[in-house]
N, C-alpha and C positions, 0 to 999 in steps of 0.2 A: 805668869804671865804669855810664856812663848808656848806653853804647856798647850795653855787655851787657847791659844791660835791656832797650833797646829792641829791638834785636836777638830778645833771651830770645819776648818783648810777639809781635813779626811769627813769630818762627817757633811761639810757641802760638797766634797768630791762622790761621796756615798750617794748621795743624796740623788747629785747630777744625775750618777751613773745608772743610777736606779731608775731616775726618771726618764733619760734617754731611752734604756733600754724596754720599759714601759710603751712611750710612747714609739719605738720602734717595733716593737709589738702588736701596738693597737693600730697601728699602721699598716703591719702586716694583714692582719687579721680583716681590718677594714679592706683591704684590696683583695684578700682572699673570700670574703664576703661581697665585694663588686664585681670579680669572676665570678663567683659561682651564681649572681643576679644576672648578669650580663646573660652568662650561657643561658640560664631558665630562662630569660628574655629572650633572649633570638630564638631557645627551641619553640617557645609560647608562641612563634611570628612566622617561623620555618617549618615546623610540623604542618600546622594546618595549610600555608602554602602549597608545600608538599603534595599536600590530599587533594587541595585544590585542583596541582598540575595533573598530580596522577588523575584525579577525574577527568579532567579536559580533556587529557590522551584517550583515557575509554572510552569516550564518547566519540573522540575523533576515528576510533577501531571501531565504534559502533556497538561496545560492549554496554548495554544500557541498564545492564545490573550490578554495576558498582558498588561496592560496600562504601560508604564514608560513614567515619567513625569521629562525631561530635562530642569533645571533650568540654568543651565551656561555653559561654554563656558572653564571653565577650567581642567583640566587631568580628573576629574569623571565626569562631564560635555560629556566630548566628548566620555566617556569611556559606559557612558549612553546611548549615542544615538547611539555610533556601537551596544551596545547591543539591543537597539529600533530596529535598521537596522536588526540584525542579525535575532529578532525575526518574524521581514515581512516578512524575504526570508525562512525565515524555514517556514512557513506557508505558502508560495504559494508553496514548494516544499512540502509539506503535502498534500495542495489542489492538486497538479498537478498528486502525487501518489494515491492519493483517485482517480481522475477523471480517471488514467489511470488502475487500478484496479477495476473501475466501467467496463470500456470500455473492460478490458481480461474476469471479469466476463460475462458481456453479449455476447460475442465472445466464451466463454466456454459451455454456453446456446446452443447458436446457435451451434455448433460444437455435441455437447450432444444430440440434436434436431437430427440434420443430420443423427448423428449416428445410433438413436433411428430408425429414417425412414428407412435407407439404410440396417440396420439388418431385419426391417419387409421386405423388399424388397426382399433382400436373401433367409428370409425363403420361401418365396413366389415364388420365382425361384426354390429352393432347390424342394419345394413339385412339382412344374412344372415339375421338370427333373425326379423325381420320377414318376411321372404319367407317362410321356414320358418312360421313360426304362421299367415303367410296358409296356406300351402299344407296345414297341418294343418287351420284350418279348412275347405278344401275338402275336405278327404279324410274330416273327420268328417261333414259334410253328405252327400258319396255314401255312405257306410257306411251313414248316417241312410236314405236314400232306396233303397238298396240291402235294406235289413234290411226297409222300408215293402212295399219291393214282392215282398220275399219272402213278408211277413205276407198280401199281396193275393192272391200266389200261390197260397200254403196253402190259407186260405180261399174261390177258387175250385176246388182241389180238391177240399175237403173240401165244397163246394158240388155239383160235379159226381159223385164219391162219392155223394151222399146221392140226387141225383136218379137215377144207377145204381142204385142198392139200389131204391128204390120204383120204377124200370122192371121190374127184374127179379122184385119181388113183383106188380105187376100184370100180369106174362105169367103168371106160375105162376099167379095166379087167373084166369085167363080159360079 
């Protein structure tokens, strides 16, 4: 009986050691799997978060062509997709504004050129009007001089008529 008891104890000890080693191995494997899952989950959150941060920093520096790689369809993936679309829309908006600014610049240059031409023509018109005014003053002066000469000629003719009338009377009285 003692041999059976010793064998039973040895068998129980061996089973205990095997079970203990199996449980330790399974616990170690579970710890490794948990660590790998933790690393994987951390990366699945931190990688998209880092991409979002990189995109925000690129936007802060005015870089609208920043590439965003969307790898998943979870919440972080959808957030990165929305951020990527926002970058695209913002880029389109900025290009539209740049195009409009270019058109405004072209129109402003054309208006400036037109104003310069209008100013030049206005100055020419003003010079022509000054010449016309000077000519009108000269013409007015000439007309006044002619009127004065006509008045003097009329006076001389009236005097000559008076002298002739007086001469005719003297001749008749003699």
